[in-house]
Each structure stands twice: as C-alpha cells, then as structure tokens.
C-alpha positions, 0 to 999 in steps of 0.5 A: 508477466501480465500487464495486470501483474506488473501493475500490481507489483508496482503498486504494491511496491509504491505502497511500500515505499510510501509507508516505509518512508512516512515521516510524522512531522510534528504529528502525535503518534498512534500506536493503532495506525502503526499496527495497521501500516505494518499490517499492510506492508506486511501483506503487500510484501508477500502479494509482491513476493508471490507475484514475482516467484509463482506468477500468480495471476493478479485480477485486473481489479486488484491491480485497480484496487492496489493503483487507487490505494497507492494514488490515495497514499501518494495524495496524503504523503503516507499518512495513514491516519488521515486516509483513514479518518472518519468524515461526519 
C-alpha cells in the first residue's frame, strides 16, 4: 500500500467517523443534508473498501482532496449544513 493509498484510507475513515458521530445540539433537522451525509458516508465506505480489497492506486490528488474534506469536516464538527452553506 502506497503513501497516497494510506492517506486516502485514513481520510475516508475520518470522514465516515465524523459524519456518523455528528450531534445536532439544538440545530434544526434538514432532510437534504441528511441525504447528502448518507451519500458521503456511502461513497467513502465504498472507496475505503476498494482501496483495502483491490489496492486501487489512489492518486495523490485524490488523497489531498480527501484530507481537505476531512479537515473541513473536523473544523465544522461534522455539520454539513455549515460546510455547504452559501456565502453571499
């Protein structure tokens, strides 16, 4: 397993865990962001499984994007609504 694959695998696991452990703490429930979180968890799970089972070479660019997404999710405590909010 290369460094890029290991980095991508760790980043996908961080994304999955952060989204699964998100707590709303009084913020309102928005179904659209629930669906987006479900899709993100599913995509990251499939990507992690593919990296582990087949050893598909993850490009360094993919690993960097996943690390950036994981860092942003950690920064906003897993709140996709905050992460994807439109800024005017």
